[in-house]
C-alpha positions, 0 to 999 in steps of 0.5 A, spaced: 195 105 861 189 106 856 191 107 849 189 113 845 190 116 839 194 123 840 195 128 834 202 129 833 202 137 835 200 134 842 205 127 843 211 131 846 205 134 852 202 127 853 210 124 853 209 120 847 215 122 844 220 127 845 221 132 840 227 137 840 225 143 838 230 149 834 232 154 837 229 158 832 221 159 834 219 159 827 226 154 824 222 148 821 225 142 821 227 139 815 225 132 816 219 134 819 217 138 814 217 132 809 212 128 813 206 131 811 207 130 803 210 123 804 204 121 809 199 124 803 202 120 797 203 113 801 195 110 802 195 111 793 203 110 792 205 104 790 211 100 794 216 101 789 213 109 788 214 110 796 220 108 797 223 112 792 219 118 795 222 116 801 229 116 800 229 122 795 227 125 803 231 123 806 237 125 801 234 132 801 234 133 809 241 128 810 244 135 807 243 139 811 246 143 817 242 139 822 243 132 820 250 133 821 251 138 827 246 131 829 251 126 827 256 130 829 252 130 836 250 124 836 257 121 835 261 126 840 255 123 844 253 130 846 246 133 846 244 136 839 241 143 839 238 145 832 236 151 828 232 148 822 238 149 818 
């Protein structure tokens, strides 16, 4: 398979990744919402600053209902259904 660059918005369309989309059409996955800011700041940030920012983002997203539901679904070996909350 030839290597090619695929934008994030098309990645699941070409089978690179599989996104578990929220049931609510306009819901934004809190975890994915954190990524753009983390990626934008990373080139100019020190490793310590970047790790601190990622740790804070993880703490914010781990406190969501979707995170709790995802962990419970994983433990129960069931398919999760995310709402973007």
